[in-house]
GUZAKOL-948579 format. One record per residue (C-alpha): residue number from 1; chain; x, y, z. Coordinates in nm, 3 decimals, decimal comma. Last residue first. Example, Ala and Ser with C-alpha at 12.3 -4.5 7.8 and 13.67 -1.06 7.14 Angstrom:
! residues 2
[node 2; A; [1,367; -0,106; 0,714]] [node 1; A; [1,230; -0,450; 0,780]] 
! end
This chain:
! residues 321
[node 321; A; [1,969; 1,599; 8,505]] [node 320; A; [2,062; 1,402; 8,814]] [node 319; A; [1,709; 1,413; 8,956]] [node 318; A; [1,550; 1,304; 8,626]] [node 317; A; [1,792; 1,014; 8,590]] [node 316; A; [1,719; 0,902; 8,946]] [node 315; A; [1,342; 0,935; 8,897]] [node 314; A; [1,356; 0,731; 8,577]] [node 313; A; [1,576; 0,465; 8,743]] [node 312; A; [1,334; 0,439; 9,037]] [node 311; A; [1,040; 0,396; 8,795]] [node 310; A; [1,234; 0,128; 8,599]] [node 309; A; [1,349; -0,073; 8,902]] [node 308; A; [1,030; -0,257; 8,998]] [node 307; A; [0,884; -0,332; 8,653]] [node 306; A; [1,226; -0,416; 8,507]] [node 305; A; [1,313; -0,639; 8,802]] [node 304; A; [0,985; -0,828; 8,763]] [node 303; A; [1,040; -0,872; 8,390]] [node 302; A; [1,388; -1,010; 8,454]] [node 301; A; [1,247; -1,241; 8,729]] [node 300; A; [0,966; -1,392; 8,519]] [node 299; A; [1,136; -1,529; 8,205]] [node 298; A; [1,474; -1,685; 8,288]] [node 297; A; [1,443; -1,732; 8,662]] [node 296; A; [1,079; -1,844; 8,644]] [node 295; A; [1,149; -2,080; 8,354]] [node 294; A; [1,442; -2,233; 8,553]] [node 293; A; [1,246; -2,286; 8,875]] [node 292; A; [0,932; -2,431; 8,714]] [node 291; A; [1,077; -2,782; 8,694]] [node 290; A; [1,164; -2,779; 9,063]] [node 289; A; [0,814; -2,661; 9,150]] [node 288; A; [0,654; -2,938; 8,935]] [node 287; A; [0,839; -3,234; 9,087]] [node 286; A; [0,590; -3,268; 9,373]] [node 285; A; [0,296; -3,269; 9,131]] [node 284; A; [0,457; -3,540; 8,920]] [node 283; A; [0,516; -3,751; 9,230]] [node 282; A; [0,159; -3,694; 9,346]] [node 281; A; [0,028; -3,821; 9,011]] [node 280; A; [0,251; -4,129; 9,032]] [node 279; A; [0,133; -4,192; 9,389]] [node 278; A; [-0,231; -4,172; 9,276]] [node 277; A; [-0,170; -4,425; 8,998]] [node 276; A; [0,008; -4,654; 9,243]] [node 275; A; [-0,287; -4,623; 9,483]] [node 274; A; [-0,526; -4,723; 9,205]] [node 273; A; [-0,299; -5,015; 9,123]] [node 272; A; [-0,311; -5,126; 9,487]] [node 271; A; [-0,691; -5,098; 9,504]] [node 270; A; [-0,730; -5,302; 9,184]] [node 269; A; [-0,480; -5,556; 9,318]] [node 268; A; [-0,686; -5,609; 9,634]] [node 267; A; [-1,009; -5,658; 9,440]] [node 266; A; [-0,838; -5,886; 9,189]] [node 265; A; [-0,695; -6,103; 9,468]] [node 264; A; [-1,029; -6,127; 9,648]] [node 263; A; [-1,205; -6,232; 9,329]] [node 262; A; [-0,950; -6,491; 9,219]] [node 261; A; [-1,009; -6,737; 9,499]] [node 260; A; [-0,712; -6,977; 9,519]] [node 259; A; [-0,713; -7,283; 9,291]] [node 258; A; [-0,343; -7,357; 9,338]] [node 257; A; [-0,216; -7,334; 8,980]] [node 256; A; [-0,470; -7,110; 8,808]] [node 255; A; [-0,511; -6,883; 9,110]] [node 254; A; [-0,133; -6,863; 9,143]] [node 253; A; [-0,092; -6,776; 8,775]] [node 252; A; [-0,367; -6,514; 8,793]] [node 251; A; [-0,207; -6,356; 9,100]] [node 250; A; [0,133; -6,348; 8,927]] [node 249; A; [-0,019; -6,183; 8,618]] [node 248; A; [-0,189; -5,922; 8,838]] [node 247; A; [0,137; -5,849; 9,018]] [node 246; A; [0,320; -5,813; 8,685]] [node 245; A; [0,052; -5,569; 8,569]] [node 244; A; [0,104; -5,354; 8,878]] [node 243; A; [0,484; -5,369; 8,866]] [node 242; A; [0,495; -5,249; 8,506]] [node 241; A; [0,676; -5,391; 8,203]] [node 240; A; [0,378; -5,453; 7,980]] [node 239; A; [0,458; -5,708; 7,709]] [node 238; A; [0,638; -5,930; 7,959]] [node 237; A; [0,350; -5,924; 8,209]] [node 236; A; [0,098; -6,027; 7,942]] [node 235; A; [0,341; -6,290; 7,812]] [node 234; A; [0,363; -6,435; 8,163]] [node 233; A; [-0,017; -6,458; 8,178]] [node 232; A; [-0,032; -6,639; 7,843]] [node 231; A; [0,255; -6,871; 7,942]] [node 230; A; [0,065; -6,967; 8,256]] [node 229; A; [-0,227; -7,075; 8,040]] [node 228; A; [-0,004; -7,343; 7,891]] [node 227; A; [-0,077; -7,509; 7,555]] [node 226; A; [-0,146; -7,176; 7,393]] [node 225; A; [-0,463; -7,139; 7,187]] [node 224; A; [-0,746; -7,015; 7,408]] [node 223; A; [-0,547; -6,834; 7,675]] [node 222; A; [-0,330; -6,684; 7,398]] [node 221; A; [-0,636; -6,548; 7,215]] [node 220; A; [-0,775; -6,393; 7,532]] [node 219; A; [-0,434; -6,244; 7,616]] [node 218; A; [-0,427; -6,081; 7,271]] [node 217; A; [-0,774; -5,937; 7,327]] [node 216; A; [-0,663; -5,807; 7,668]] [node 215; A; [-0,354; -5,641; 7,521]] [node 214; A; [-0,547; -5,480; 7,235]] [node 213; A; [-0,812; -5,347; 7,472]] [node 212; A; [-0,537; -5,199; 7,689]] [node 211; A; [-0,380; -5,025; 7,388]] [node 210; A; [-0,716; -4,899; 7,261]] [node 209; A; [-0,767; -4,717; 7,587]] [node 208; A; [-1,090; -4,542; 7,687]] [node 207; A; [-1,314; -4,644; 7,396]] [node 206; A; [-1,177; -5,000; 7,390]] [node 205; A; [-1,241; -5,050; 7,762]] [node 204; A; [-1,578; -5,228; 7,725]] [node 203; A; [-1,465; -5,457; 7,443]] [node 202; A; [-1,147; -5,551; 7,628]] [node 201; A; [-1,346; -5,612; 7,947]] [node 200; A; [-1,569; -5,858; 7,761]] [node 199; A; [-1,275; -6,043; 7,604]] [node 198; A; [-1,088; -6,068; 7,934]] [node 197; A; [-1,399; -6,197; 8,112]] [node 196; A; [-1,472; -6,447; 7,834]] [node 195; A; [-1,122; -6,591; 7,867]] [node 194; A; [-1,133; -6,593; 8,249]] [node 193; A; [-1,462; -6,783; 8,252]] [node 192; A; [-1,772; -6,590; 8,346]] [node 191; A; [-1,958; -6,668; 8,669]] [node 190; A; [-2,067; -6,323; 8,785]] [node 189; A; [-1,764; -6,307; 9,015]] [node 188; A; [-1,531; -6,324; 8,715]] [node 187; A; [-1,715; -6,052; 8,524]] [node 186; A; [-1,731; -5,817; 8,823]] [node 185; A; [-1,362; -5,870; 8,899]] [node 184; A; [-1,268; -5,802; 8,535]] [node 183; A; [-1,469; -5,479; 8,548]] [node 182; A; [-1,281; -5,371; 8,861]] [node 181; A; [-0,951; -5,473; 8,701]] [node 180; A; [-1,034; -5,258; 8,396]] [node 179; A; [-1,096; -4,963; 8,626]] [node 178; A; [-0,753; -5,016; 8,783]] [node 177; A; [-0,594; -5,034; 8,432]] [node 176; A; [-0,742; -4,708; 8,304]] [node 175; A; [-0,443; -4,470; 8,336]] [node 174; A; [-0,205; -4,766; 8,342]] [node 173; A; [-0,271; -4,848; 7,977]] [node 172; A; [-0,220; -4,496; 7,840]] [node 171; A; [0,097; -4,455; 8,046]] [node 170; A; [0,224; -4,789; 7,916]] [node 169; A; [0,171; -4,676; 7,556]] [node 168; A; [0,351; -4,348; 7,614]] [node 167; A; [0,642; -4,528; 7,779]] [node 166; A; [0,662; -4,786; 7,498]] [node 165; A; [0,672; -4,513; 7,232]] [node 164; A; [0,945; -4,333; 7,422]] [node 163; A; [1,147; -4,655; 7,442]] [node 162; A; [1,100; -4,731; 7,072]] [node 161; A; [1,215; -4,381; 6,973]] [node 160; A; [1,516; -4,394; 7,203]] [node 159; A; [1,616; -4,731; 7,055]] [node 158; A; [1,584; -4,594; 6,701]] [node 157; A; [1,795; -4,285; 6,796]] [node 156; A; [2,085; -4,478; 6,947]] [node 155; A; [2,285; -4,522; 6,627]] [node 154; A; [2,192; -4,179; 6,488]] [node 153; A; [2,303; -4,013; 6,812]] [node 152; A; [2,634; -4,199; 6,796]] [node 151; A; [2,696; -4,065; 6,444]] [node 150; A; [2,595; -3,710; 6,540]] [node 149; A; [2,832; -3,720; 6,839]] [node 148; A; [3,115; -3,848; 6,618]] [node 147; A; [3,060; -3,559; 6,376]] [node 146; A; [3,049; -3,308; 6,661]] [node 145; A; [3,374; -3,444; 6,808]] [node 144; A; [3,544; -3,417; 6,467]] [node 143; A; [3,426; -3,056; 6,428]] [node 142; A; [3,536; -2,967; 6,781]] [node 141; A; [3,882; -3,112; 6,719]] [node 140; A; [3,917; -2,915; 6,393]] [node 139; A; [3,819; -2,583; 6,551]] [node 138; A; [3,469; -2,450; 6,494]] [node 137; A; [3,341; -2,203; 6,232]] [node 136; A; [2,975; -2,318; 6,243]] [node 135; A; [2,972; -2,412; 5,870]] [node 134; A; [3,311; -2,586; 5,865]] [node 133; A; [3,269; -2,687; 5,499]] [node 132; A; [3,477; -3,005; 5,518]] [node 131; A; [3,453; -3,106; 5,885]] [node 130; A; [3,118; -2,966; 5,999]] [node 129; A; [2,891; -2,956; 5,693]] [node 128; A; [3,032; -3,252; 5,498]] [node 127; A; [3,153; -3,485; 5,774]] [node 126; A; [2,859; -3,401; 5,998]] [node 125; A; [2,609; -3,485; 5,724]] [node 124; A; [2,798; -3,804; 5,637]] [node 123; A; [2,788; -3,907; 6,003]] [node 122; A; [2,416; -3,825; 6,019]] [node 121; A; [2,346; -4,045; 5,715]] [node 120; A; [2,577; -4,329; 5,818]] [node 119; A; [2,449; -4,329; 6,175]] [node 118; A; [2,086; -4,320; 6,047]] [node 117; A; [2,119; -4,603; 5,793]] [node 116; A; [2,229; -4,895; 6,013]] [node 115; A; [1,998; -4,838; 6,311]] [node 114; A; [1,730; -4,741; 6,059]] [node 113; A; [1,745; -5,082; 5,890]] [node 112; A; [1,776; -5,271; 6,220]] [node 111; A; [1,457; -5,110; 6,351]] [node 110; A; [1,278; -5,149; 6,017]] [node 109; A; [1,348; -5,523; 6,015]] [node 108; A; [1,221; -5,552; 6,372]] [node 107; A; [0,907; -5,356; 6,283]] [node 106; A; [0,832; -5,605; 6,001]] [node 105; A; [0,892; -5,925; 6,198]] [node 104; A; [0,572; -5,909; 6,398]] [node 103; A; [0,459; -5,684; 6,675]] [node 102; A; [0,510; -5,316; 6,750]] [node 101; A; [0,299; -5,220; 7,053]] [node 100; A; [0,588; -5,041; 7,227]] [node 99; A; [0,607; -5,314; 7,492]] [node 98; A; [0,606; -5,571; 7,211]] [node 97; A; [0,902; -5,395; 7,047]] [node 96; A; [1,091; -5,395; 7,376]] [node 95; A; [1,016; -5,766; 7,423]] [node 94; A; [1,130; -5,841; 7,068]] [node 93; A; [1,450; -5,641; 7,116]] [node 92; A; [1,550; -5,820; 7,433]] [node 91; A; [1,921; -5,761; 7,358]] [node 90; A; [2,001; -5,585; 7,033]] [node 89; A; [2,198; -5,759; 6,754]] [node 88; A; [2,356; -5,513; 6,512]] [node 87; A; [2,563; -5,765; 6,312]] [node 86; A; [2,324; -6,060; 6,352]] [node 85; A; [2,011; -5,874; 6,251]] [node 84; A; [2,220; -5,674; 6,005]] [node 83; A; [2,284; -5,980; 5,789]] [node 82; A; [2,374; -5,759; 5,489]] [node 81; A; [2,118; -5,905; 5,246]] [node 80; A; [1,864; -5,996; 5,512]] [node 79; A; [1,859; -5,645; 5,656]] [node 78; A; [1,834; -5,482; 5,311]] [node 77; A; [1,558; -5,720; 5,197]] [node 76; A; [1,362; -5,656; 5,517]] [node 75; A; [1,399; -5,278; 5,485]] [node 74; A; [1,293; -5,278; 5,120]] [node 73; A; [0,966; -5,446; 5,210]] [node 72; A; [0,875; -5,811; 5,156]] [node 71; A; [0,748; -5,881; 5,509]] [node 70; A; [0,582; -6,218; 5,532]] [node 69; A; [0,250; -6,218; 5,707]] [node 68; A; [0,211; -6,486; 5,969]] [node 67; A; [0,258; -6,243; 6,256]] [node 66; A; [-0,032; -6,047; 6,120]] [node 65; A; [0,018; -5,688; 6,007]] [node 64; A; [-0,150; -5,755; 5,672]] [node 63; A; [-0,462; -5,878; 5,849]] [node 62; A; [-0,671; -6,114; 5,637]] [node 61; A; [-0,542; -6,453; 5,759]] [node 60; A; [-0,500; -6,337; 6,117]] [node 59; A; [-0,853; -6,199; 6,120]] [node 58; A; [-0,995; -6,527; 5,994]] [node 57; A; [-0,798; -6,719; 6,256]] [node 56; A; [-0,922; -6,492; 6,532]] [node 55; A; [-1,284; -6,512; 6,419]] [node 54; A; [-1,272; -6,891; 6,394]] [node 53; A; [-1,116; -6,919; 6,739]] [node 52; A; [-1,374; -6,689; 6,891]] [node 51; A; [-1,657; -6,890; 6,738]] [node 50; A; [-1,504; -7,214; 6,864]] [node 49; A; [-1,464; -7,062; 7,211]] [node 48; A; [-1,825; -6,942; 7,217]] [node 47; A; [-1,950; -7,284; 7,104]] [node 46; A; [-1,744; -7,454; 7,374]] [node 45; A; [-1,877; -7,220; 7,641]] [node 44; A; [-2,235; -7,290; 7,532]] [node 43; A; [-2,171; -7,664; 7,534]] [node 42; A; [-2,022; -7,638; 7,882]] [node 41; A; [-2,330; -7,452; 8,002]] [node 40; A; [-2,566; -7,708; 7,850]] [node 39; A; [-2,366; -8,000; 7,988]] [node 38; A; [-2,370; -7,849; 8,335]] [node 37; A; [-2,742; -7,785; 8,321]] [node 36; A; [-2,820; -8,156; 8,264]] [node 35; A; [-3,186; -8,195; 8,173]] [node 34; A; [-3,469; -7,964; 8,279]] [node 33; A; [-3,741; -8,228; 8,289]] [node 32; A; [-3,630; -8,404; 8,610]] [node 31; A; [-3,571; -8,068; 8,777]] [node 30; A; [-3,948; -7,996; 8,760]] [node 29; A; [-4,066; -8,312; 8,945]] [node 28; A; [-3,951; -8,241; 9,300]] [node 27; A; [-4,013; -7,866; 9,304]] [node 26; A; [-4,350; -7,916; 9,131]] [node 25; A; [-4,464; -8,181; 9,385]] [node 24; A; [-4,372; -7,950; 9,672]] [node 23; A; [-4,556; -7,657; 9,515]] [node 22; A; [-4,870; -7,869; 9,467]] [node 21; A; [-4,857; -7,987; 9,830]] [node 20; A; [-4,818; -7,630; 9,954]] [node 19; A; [-5,118; -7,519; 9,748]] [node 18; A; [-5,331; -7,810; 9,871]] [node 17; A; [-5,237; -7,734; 10,234]] [node 16; A; [-5,333; -7,370; 10,186]] [node 15; A; [-5,669; -7,467; 10,034]] [node 14; A; [-5,743; -7,717; 10,311]] [node 13; A; [-5,676; -7,449; 10,571]] [node 12; A; [-5,910; -7,207; 10,393]] [node 11; A; [-6,188; -7,469; 10,397]] [node 10; A; [-6,137; -7,535; 10,769]] [node 9; A; [-6,161; -7,161; 10,843]] [node 8; A; [-6,479; -7,132; 10,637]] [node 7; A; [-6,637; -7,420; 10,831]] [node 6; A; [-6,551; -7,252; 11,162]] [node 5; A; [-6,706; -6,928; 11,043]] [node 4; A; [-7,025; -7,104; 10,943]] [node 3; A; [-7,048; -7,290; 11,280]] [node 2; A; [-7,027; -6,975; 11,480]] [node 1; A; [-6,728; -6,885; 11,695]] 
! end
């Protein structure tokens, strides 16, 4: 090795050592000028929560369907005047209304109003057209039984309507619930708080299911304002009477209480809810042949017999004549 090459090698070594020394000094000194990251992150979270609180309160003040709004409709006056809420008391009515997406005191007043009015209206209809006028031409006992059946149907009709509405709403939620759990898992593992994760997932899933977005937004508000976070998760399970959502609420409560990892639980629950959705689809597919039996007997078999037997009947008639 020549002397010039050796000198160049020494110079390059000094340059590398200088660069490493400068990087070491920067790594030691730089954190001193960054300040407290924890305080900055907590301040950002606090600002977001205050902004969310202000938006929720402003929306509650301006929304006519808010829980604070006082219902002055005809139904509410009628229910209060005749004390129908105590006379026609229904068990777990608020939970059933919440499951149907009907919140506040207004839908409850309307439920009791129609539960009182519909039996009277249908009973009067049966009394006039069945008993007095005897439109169908039935016997007296049949007319009385028909009138009583109409009256009972009017009494149970509001409950049937609320139940059907709740079933449709739950079907809309469960169709996209596993995907929402996947998004919630991504948000939680990225470092978001549970409140921000619920709010972000609600915004993302609004186009696919407004009902699920509404539930997640309501859970976000309850997590922020209720004294117990467990109550918010229990309310989520109570408003959506499904085994998958109850399992998620239980996992969130356990993670909140014992500090267990939430990511693994959400991943497992997302897979389980996806399997439940697949099992529900397979159940509907398995029940399809039984449901098609009656339409096939009534509509397809007569046509098939006509197509098969008509040529033979024509030949037989021709041969006999």
